DRENBA-688657 format. One line per field, with one value per residue (C-alpha): residue number from 1; residue in three letters; x, y, z. Coordinates in steps of 0.02 Angstrom, whole numbers. Example, Ala and Ser with C-alpha at 12.3 -4.5 7.8 and 13.67 -1.06 7.14 Angstrom:
<sites>
n = (1;2)
res = (ALA;SER)
xx = (615;684)
yy = (-225;-53)
zz = (390;357)
</sites>
This chain:
<sites>
n = (1;2;3;4;5;6;7;8;9;10;11;12;13;14;15;16;17;18;19;20;21;22;23;24;25;26;27;28;29;30;31;32;33;34;35;36;37;38;39;40;41;42;43;44;45;46;47;48;49;50;51;52;53;54;55;56;57;58;59;60;61;62;63;64;65;66;67;68;69;70;71;72;73;74;75;76;77;78;79;80;81;82;83;84;85;86;87;88;89;90;91;92;93;94;95;96;97;98;99;100;101;102;103;104;105;106;107;108;109;110;111;112;113;114;115;116;117;118;119;120;121;122;123;124;125;126;127;128;129;130;131;132;133;134;135;136;137;138;139;140;141;142;143;144;145;146;147;148;149;150;151)
res = (UNK;UNK;UNK;UNK;UNK;UNK;UNK;UNK;UNK;UNK;UNK;UNK;UNK;UNK;UNK;UNK;UNK;UNK;UNK;UNK;UNK;UNK;UNK;UNK;UNK;UNK;UNK;UNK;UNK;UNK;UNK;UNK;UNK;UNK;UNK;UNK;UNK;UNK;UNK;UNK;UNK;UNK;UNK;UNK;UNK;UNK;UNK;UNK;UNK;UNK;UNK;UNK;UNK;UNK;UNK;UNK;UNK;UNK;UNK;UNK;UNK;UNK;UNK;UNK;UNK;UNK;UNK;UNK;UNK;UNK;UNK;UNK;UNK;UNK;UNK;UNK;UNK;UNK;UNK;UNK;UNK;UNK;UNK;UNK;UNK;UNK;UNK;UNK;UNK;UNK;UNK;UNK;UNK;UNK;UNK;UNK;UNK;UNK;UNK;UNK;UNK;UNK;UNK;UNK;UNK;UNK;UNK;UNK;UNK;UNK;UNK;UNK;UNK;UNK;UNK;UNK;UNK;UNK;UNK;UNK;UNK;UNK;UNK;UNK;UNK;UNK;UNK;UNK;UNK;UNK;UNK;UNK;UNK;UNK;UNK;UNK;UNK;UNK;UNK;UNK;UNK;UNK;UNK;UNK;UNK;UNK;UNK;UNK;UNK;UNK;UNK)
xx = (-539;-410;-295;-365;-513;-428;-336;-500;-583;-424;-422;-624;-594;-445;-529;-685;-558;-469;-624;-690;-547;-591;-682;-575;-429;-412;-309;-229;-101;84;238;262;168;162;68;56;12;-9;-156;-230;-191;-133;-36;-34;75;59;250;349;536;575;701;605;434;501;590;444;315;446;456;291;240;377;297;111;107;-79;-35;47;-42;-100;-66;84;-44;-142;-1;60;-122;-138;59;22;-150;-61;56;-116;-160;-17;33;12;160;270;445;553;656;714;890;904;790;884;1054;1081;1148;1001;964;777;794;861;732;584;642;630;505;374;392;384;219;129;171;111;-58;-76;-35;-170;-284;-267;-292;-418;-531;-457;-628;-634;-448;-462;-605;-514;-371;-489;-572;-421;-326;-472;-486;-306;-330;-456;-371;-210;-313;-405;-263;-129;-239)
yy = (1051;1038;886;770;774;762;599;522;537;463;330;309;283;156;64;48;-44;-160;-229;-260;-380;-451;-390;-405;-304;-107;25;178;332;293;346;230;113;-43;-208;-250;-437;-458;-341;-346;-173;-94;74;198;363;536;541;450;424;463;361;213;254;273;120;25;110;47;-122;-141;-80;-184;-331;-267;-159;-153;-55;81;250;201;316;265;254;148;19;41;-11;-150;-208;-216;-302;-433;-451;-517;-612;-718;-719;-920;-932;-798;-851;-792;-657;-550;-582;-533;-400;-290;-284;-112;-83;-188;-100;-54;-183;-314;-282;-306;-475;-550;-690;-590;-422;-507;-628;-472;-366;-529;-513;-331;-343;-495;-406;-261;-376;-481;-314;-202;-93;-98;-48;91;144;120;225;360;360;365;489;611;594;632;775;853;839;938;1077;1095;1091;1189;1323)
zz = (359;501;490;610;503;334;422;477;298;233;345;324;132;170;303;170;53;174;238;84;60;264;379;512;443;487;460;540;485;509;473;327;241;330;392;579;554;736;741;558;538;374;419;269;271;163;170;45;39;-146;-197;-120;-174;-356;-354;-264;-414;-543;-476;-461;-657;-734;-650;-675;-813;-805;-657;-733;-687;-524;-382;-270;-107;-215;-265;-71;17;-91;-74;117;103;1;161;251;86;70;273;256;139;231;267;420;347;481;472;295;283;441;333;341;152;56;-95;-144;-275;-163;-23;-153;-230;-24;-36;75;-12;-184;-149;-57;-228;-327;-221;-272;-462;-467;-382;-507;-659;-574;-551;-641;-657;-478;-461;-576;-463;-315;-357;-409;-243;-159;-267;-252;-82;-54;-179;-61;88;15;-68;105;211;105;65)
</sites>
């Protein structure tokens, strides 16, 4: 498996999920996780900023304990889908969001970030068996990718 083949497989697995929420959603690999609202595209990444990733996970699980044990990839994808699912509620926070000295905790408390995580956490709680299966599928796909390309 080449890197590009692996990326395509991961992208297809993510696409299958995001389109199960809304057929108009799509996805692509990006430098970081993100929600491109004007394109209906979830960006996923295999790279994590360690402290930010840990802080996101800790924040998510503290608010939604049922998410404990889920992969960071899964929680991140769900959070980004949460931005689409709560877009109608969002506030313009660009002035606050772009502050250079903002801590991870302050960032997670921004209204738009909070409601996206709320959507993701409630989705896990309301669809726990499906969420576990999704997490297993993402982890299996990522593990196969890593095993193939790091061999």
